C-alpha positions in Angstrom: 157.9 37.2 23.3 154.8 39.4 22.0 151.4 38.5 23.1 148.5 40.5 22.2 145.0 39.2 24.3 141.9 41.3 22.8 143.8 44.5 21.7 140.8 46.9 21.2 141.8 50.7 20.4 138.6 53.1 19.8 138.4 57.1 19.5 134.7 57.5 20.3 132.7 55.6 17.7 135.8 54.5 15.6 137.6 51.2 16.1 141.5 51.7 15.2 141.6 47.7 16.4 139.6 45.5 16.9 140.1 42.3 19.1 143.4 41.6 18.2 145.4 38.3 19.1 148.7 37.8 18.5 151.2 35.3 19.5 154.8 35.8 18.4 157.7 33.7 19.6 161.3 34.5 20.5 163.6 35.0 17.5 160.8 35.3 14.8 160.5 38.1 12.2 156.7 38.8 11.9 156.0 41.2 9.3 152.4 42.9 9.7 150.7 43.5 6.4 148.1 46.2 5.9 146.8 49.6 4.0 147.0 52.7 5.5 145.0 52.9 8.1 144.9 49.6 9.0 145.5 49.4 12.6 149.6 48.9 12.2 150.8 51.8 13.7 148.1 51.5 16.9 149.3 48.6 17.3 153.0 49.1 17.1 152.3 52.4 19.5 150.6 50.0 21.9 153.4 47.6 22.1 156.1 50.5 22.9 153.8 51.7 25.7 153.1 54.9 24.2 149.3 54.5 23.4 146.9 52.6 26.2 144.1 50.1 24.8 140.5 51.1 25.1 140.2 47.2 26.6 142.4 43.8 25.8 146.0 43.3 27.0 149.4 43.2 25.2 152.5 41.5 26.6 156.5 41.8 25.8 158.7 39.1 27.5 155.8 38.2 29.9 155.3 41.9 30.9 152.0 43.9 30.5 152.4 46.9 28.2 150.3 48.9 30.0 151.0 47.8 33.6 154.5 47.6 33.6 155.7 49.8 30.8 158.9 50.9 32.5 160.4 47.2 32.4 159.0 46.7 29.1 161.3 49.8 27.4 164.9 48.0 28.3 162.9 45.0 26.4 161.7 47.0 23.2 163.6 48.9 20.3 161.0 51.2 18.6 161.3 52.9 15.1 158.3 55.1 14.2 157.1 55.9 10.9 157.6 59.2 11.4 161.0 60.3 13.8 162.7 63.2 15.0 166.2 63.7 14.6 168.3 66.4 16.7 169.8 68.2 13.7 172.3 69.8 15.9 173.6 66.6 16.4 176.2 64.5 14.7 175.6 61.1 14.2 178.2 59.8 16.8 176.6 62.1 19.2 173.3 61.3 18.3 173.8 57.6 19.7 175.7 59.1 22.6 173.2 61.1 23.8 170.0 57.7 23.4 173.0 55.6 25.3 173.4 58.0 28.0 169.6 58.5 28.3 169.1 54.6 28.6 171.8 54.5 31.4 174.9 53.1 29.5 178.0 54.4 31.3 180.3 56.4 28.7 182.9 53.0 28.6 179.7 51.3 27.6 178.7 53.9 24.6 182.3 53.8 23.4 182.1 50.2 22.9 178.3 49.6 21.2 178.2 52.8 19.2 181.2 52.4 17.0 179.6 48.3 16.6 176.1 50.0 16.0 177.4 52.7 13.2 179.3 49.6 11.3 176.0 47.0 11.6 174.4 50.5 9.8 176.8 51.0 7.7 177.3 54.9 8.8 180.5 54.4 10.0 181.8 57.2 7.7 179.4 59.3 8.7 180.2 59.3 12.7 181.3 63.3 12.4 178.4 64.1 10.2 175.2 66.2 11.4 172.2 64.4 11.1 170.3 66.7 9.3 172.8 66.5 6.3 172.2 62.7 6.1 170.4 61.2 3.1 166.5 59.6 4.1 168.2 56.5 4.2 171.0 56.8 6.2 168.6 59.2 8.7 166.3 56.1 8.9 169.2 53.3 9.4 171.1 55.8 12.2 167.3 55.5 14.0 167.4 51.6 13.9 170.9 52.0 15.4 169.5 54.3 18.2 166.8 51.7 18.6 169.4 48.7 19.0 171.8 51.1 21.6 170.1 49.2 24.7 170.5 45.6 23.2 167.2 45.1 23.2 165.4 41.6 23.0 162.5 43.2 21.0 162.4 45.4 17.5 159.1 47.5 16.9 159.6 48.3 13.4 157.0 50.5 11.7 157.4 50.9 7.8 161.4 51.2 8.2 161.7 51.3 4.3 159.1 53.7 4.0 160.4 56.6 1.4 163.7 54.7 0.6 165.4 54.0 -2.7 165.8 50.8 -4.5 169.6 50.4 -3.1 168.3 51.9 0.3 166.1 49.4 0.8 168.3 46.7 -0.3 170.5 47.8 2.6 167.7 47.7 5.0 166.8 44.7 4.1 170.2 43.2 4.5 171.1 44.9 8.2 167.2 43.1 9.0 168.5 39.9 8.3 171.8 40.2 10.1 169.6 41.1 13.0 167.8 37.9 12.6 170.7 35.8 13.2 171.5 37.7 16.2 168.2 36.3 17.5 166.2 39.1 18.0 162.6 39.4 17.9 161.2 41.5 15.0 157.7 42.9 14.4 158.0 44.6 11.6 155.3 46.8 8.9 155.8 47.3 5.5 153.7 48.3 2.4 156.8 46.5 0.3 155.4 43.0 0.2 157.9 40.8 -1.8 160.5 42.0 0.7 158.2 40.8 3.9 158.0 37.5 2.3 161.4 37.2 1.9 162.7 38.5 5.7 159.7 37.2 7.6 159.1 34.0 9.2 155.4 34.9 9.8 153.1 37.3 8.4 149.6 38.8 9.8 147.2 40.8 7.3 145.6 43.3 9.2 142.4 45.6 7.4 140.3 47.9 9.3 141.6 47.0 12.4 141.1 43.4 12.4 143.3 40.1 11.8 142.0 38.6 8.8 144.7 35.8 8.5 148.4 34.7 10.2 150.8 32.5 10.0 153.9 31.4 7.6 153.5 33.3 4.1 153.2 29.4 2.6 150.4 28.5 4.9 148.2 31.2 3.9 148.9 30.9 0.7 147.7 27.0 1.0 144.9 28.3 2.6 143.8 30.6 0.0 144.4 28.1 -3.0 141.4 26.4 -3.5 141.4 27.6 -6.7 144.4 27.1 -8.6 145.8 29.5 -11.7 146.9 27.1 -14.5 149.1 28.4 -17.2 149.9 26.4 -20.2 151.6 26.4 -23.3 150.4 24.7 -26.9 152.8 24.7 -30.0 149.4 24.6 -32.1 145.9 23.7 -32.2 145.0 26.7 -29.5 141.0 26.6 -30.2 141.0 22.8 -29.8 142.8 23.1 -26.6 140.5 25.7 -25.1 137.5 23.5 -26.3 139.1 20.2 -24.3 139.8 22.2 -21.1 136.6 23.6 -21.3 134.7 20.3 -21.1 136.0 19.8 -17.8 133.9 20.8 -14.7 136.7 21.7 -12.4 138.3 24.7 -15.2 136.6 27.9 -15.1 137.8 31.2 -16.5 139.7 30.5 -19.5 141.8 33.4 -21.2 143.8 32.6 -24.5 147.2 34.9 -24.2 149.8 35.2 -26.7 152.1 32.8 -27.7 149.9 30.2 -27.4 150.0 30.3 -23.7 146.5 29.6 -22.0 145.6 30.9 -18.4 142.6 29.0 -16.6 141.2 28.6 -12.9 141.1 25.2 -11.6 138.9 23.9 -8.8 140.0 20.0 -8.6 142.5 18.3 -6.3 146.2 17.3 -7.2 145.3 14.0 -8.2 142.2 15.1 -10.8 144.9 17.7 -11.9 147.2 14.9 -12.5 144.2 12.9 -14.6 143.4 16.1 -16.7 147.2 16.2 -17.5 147.0 12.8 -18.8 143.7 12.8 -20.7 145.4 16.1 -22.4 148.2 13.9 -23.8 146.3 11.0 -24.7 144.0 13.2 -26.6 147.1 14.8 -28.3 147.1 18.1 -26.9 150.2 19.6 -28.0 151.4 20.5 -24.4 155.2 22.3 -23.8 154.3 23.6 -20.6 151.6 23.3 -17.7 152.4 24.5 -14.1 150.2 26.2 -11.4 151.2 29.8 -10.6 152.1 30.5 -7.2 150.8 33.4 -5.3 153.0 35.9 -3.8 152.4 38.2 -1.1 150.2 40.5 -3.0 148.6 38.3 -4.1 148.0 36.6 -0.9 147.0 40.4 0.8 144.7 41.4 -2.2 142.6 38.1 -2.2 142.5 38.4 2.2 141.1 42.2 2.0 138.9 41.7 -1.2 135.9 43.1 -0.5 136.4 44.1 3.3 134.4 47.2 4.0 
């Protein structure tokens, strides 16, 4: 549904987007992870037909976003990171205006607008002026605007930016509902744990380059060549440390609080099992022994570590 081929955007000598290749299947929720200035918004503006690439191509539903932009716009709903609203409109009037802009008849608008207001939990604000809505409500209204023409693809640039925790939860629940409706969604966010909950796949972009792409679990597996192990013992902390320091696959061992010891481990799963067995045979008083799973923030920090 979304594909980019060698997509590049340059501003003079500065490269904002560098040879980006993405392939996102229909019905996928794809999270785009990257710090400010990494190239997320540039990518989204090209996909939304608002900017032309320096070279390379992007496709939405098989349509070239540059050569067939008018057709592409029928398939996409775009929510930018910063957007303007018409303050003199009430919420329902705001959606009515955009529905008419997309060519919906008065009958179609009367059908779809109440449904969208209900979807984004704004039915009770239909007669409220847009400028009096909270930021979270404005974000949800902008999402409803993006859905007014029932697009197949949603391009959401930082939809949860600046929202309080409750508003972020509401936004996340709406996006889950859109996923069940079969929408293809590409979404960027700095709230990395929430992206890992919502997304089928993620892409990590840094300085315009795609550093990694795939499911969260796939990327975690690729990075977990070195595990981090946490174990707890009931006593004999110093003897335990000496025992594990003798294993060639154990590195960077640290003693934490309450009998907890943490270390890096470079061995295989089989060698890890043997290590546990040897520790038991050596009467190491183990209470727990478990690898620490890396979350999306750990993945992001490791992928972008040292990138200039």
